[in-house]
Each structure stands twice: as structure tokens, then as C-alpha cells.
Z-matrix of the N, CA and C atoms (Angstrom, degrees):
N
C 1 1.481
C 2 1.522 1 110.61
N 3 1.310 2 115.93 1 126.43
C 4 1.484 3 121.68 2 -178.69
C 5 1.539 4 110.68 3 -100.46
N 6 1.278 5 116.60 4 120.60
C 7 1.467 6 118.91 5 176.92
C 8 1.504 7 111.44 6 -84.70
N 9 1.350 8 116.98 7 138.92
C 10 1.407 9 122.28 8 -179.80
C 11 1.543 10 108.42 9 -73.65
N 12 1.297 11 116.74 10 164.31
C 13 1.466 12 121.68 11 178.91
C 14 1.469 13 113.58 12 -98.90
N 15 1.325 14 116.65 13 12.18
C 16 1.536 15 117.23 14 -179.75
C 17 1.534 16 108.31 15 -65.34
N 18 1.309 17 114.82 16 147.11
C 19 1.458 18 120.25 17 176.44
C 20 1.505 19 112.81 18 -72.28
N 21 1.268 20 119.24 19 148.73
C 22 1.438 21 125.71 20 169.89
C 23 1.505 22 111.06 21 -106.63
N 24 1.295 23 118.06 22 157.87
C 25 1.438 24 123.24 23 179.91
C 26 1.504 25 110.10 24 -132.71
N 27 1.298 26 116.71 25 149.84
C 28 1.445 27 122.21 26 -179.39
C 29 1.534 28 108.66 27 -111.60
N 30 1.356 29 115.66 28 125.23
C 31 1.458 30 120.81 29 173.20
C 32 1.458 31 111.59 30 -81.34
N 33 1.313 32 116.83 31 120.47
C 34 1.454 33 121.36 32 -177.56
C 35 1.543 34 111.67 33 -73.46
N 36 1.321 35 118.94 34 -19.64
C 37 1.430 36 118.81 35 179.85
C 38 1.522 37 113.89 36 -80.08
N 39 1.344 38 116.82 37 -45.39
C 40 1.478 39 120.02 38 -174.28
C 41 1.607 40 109.69 39 -111.77
N 42 1.301 41 118.68 40 -13.15
C 43 1.386 42 117.99 41 176.59
C 44 1.535 43 116.65 42 84.24
N 45 1.316 44 116.75 43 4.15
C 46 1.438 45 121.76 44 -177.90
C 47 1.528 46 110.41 45 -80.68
N 48 1.326 47 116.65 46 148.39
C 49 1.471 48 124.22 47 174.50
C 50 1.564 49 106.26 48 -88.95
N 51 1.335 50 115.28 49 123.46
C 52 1.503 51 119.26 50 -174.36
C 53 1.539 52 107.59 51 -129.52
N 54 1.357 53 111.24 52 169.96
C 55 1.470 54 120.63 53 -179.81
C 56 1.544 55 111.86 54 -97.58
N 57 1.278 56 118.59 55 -20.53
C 58 1.446 57 120.81 56 -170.12
C 59 1.571 58 108.91 57 -106.39
N 60 1.351 59 115.34 58 122.05
C 61 1.456 60 118.81 59 -177.76
C 62 1.574 61 113.35 60 -75.17
N 63 1.280 62 117.34 61 -9.48
C 64 1.442 63 121.96 62 -172.37
C 65 1.477 64 116.04 63 -106.22
N 66 1.386 65 118.03 64 -20.53
C 67 1.420 66 124.59 65 -174.21
C 68 1.550 67 112.64 66 -152.64
N 69 1.311 68 115.62 67 129.56
C 70 1.442 69 117.45 68 172.48
C 71 1.474 70 112.33 69 -94.02
N 72 1.334 71 116.98 70 120.06
C 73 1.412 72 122.01 71 -176.74
C 74 1.499 73 112.60 72 -75.05
N 75 1.303 74 119.94 73 -8.22
C 76 1.449 75 124.33 74 178.30
C 77 1.516 76 114.69 75 -88.31
N 78 1.359 77 115.55 76 -46.08
C 79 1.454 78 117.65 77 -177.97
C 80 1.479 79 114.98 78 -122.14
N 81 1.362 80 117.85 79 -4.56
C 82 1.423 81 121.77 80 177.30
C 83 1.564 82 113.35 81 86.24
N 84 1.300 83 119.47 82 9.07
C 85 1.448 84 120.20 83 176.35
C 86 1.509 85 111.82 84 -62.42
N 87 1.363 86 116.34 85 151.76
C 88 1.429 87 119.75 86 176.46
C 89 1.526 88 112.06 87 -110.45
N 90 1.329 89 116.94 88 -178.46
C 91 1.457 90 122.28 89 -167.52
C 92 1.526 91 115.71 90 -48.57
N 93 1.368 92 116.72 91 -32.00
C 94 1.489 93 115.35 92 -177.50
C 95 1.525 94 112.30 93 -67.99
N 96 1.312 95 118.14 94 -15.09
C 97 1.468 96 122.37 95 179.65
C 98 1.532 97 113.94 96 -108.04
N 99 1.373 98 115.89 97 12.94
C 100 1.460 99 122.03 98 -176.78
C 101 1.453 100 109.26 99 -121.33
N 102 1.358 101 120.00 100 130.67
C 103 1.413 102 123.07 101 179.11
C 104 1.538 103 109.27 102 -126.78
N 105 1.373 104 117.81 103 156.56
C 106 1.424 105 118.69 104 175.71
C 107 1.536 106 112.87 105 -60.02
N 108 1.293 107 116.05 106 143.85
C 109 1.461 108 120.89 107 178.26
C 110 1.468 109 110.82 108 -114.29
N 111 1.360 110 113.73 109 123.31
C 112 1.498 111 117.95 110 -179.14
C 113 1.512 112 112.19 111 -98.13
N 114 1.287 113 117.72 112 117.43
C 115 1.447 114 120.62 113 -179.82
C 116 1.575 115 107.00 114 -83.39
N 117 1.342 116 116.91 115 131.75
C 118 1.464 117 120.69 116 178.91
C 119 1.534 118 110.10 117 -96.30
């Protein structure tokens, strides 16, 4: 299985890991509540 290199983002409001840095599709948060997520 090959993992893509696209960045992930963390929504600070609902805690979901998302692909869009500008809008959370789960809770509707916008960019001020979304931060880059670093996978270890």
C-alpha cells in the first residue's frame, strides 16, 4: 500500500483529521480553527 504525500489537517473544534485546510466538512469550521497535522 502506497501512502500519498498530501498534507493532512487537524480541526481544533471537532478533532477530526481532514484534507482541506480552509473548511472542515464535519463541523463547518473555517481556516482559523484548522492547523497542519503532522503524522509521525
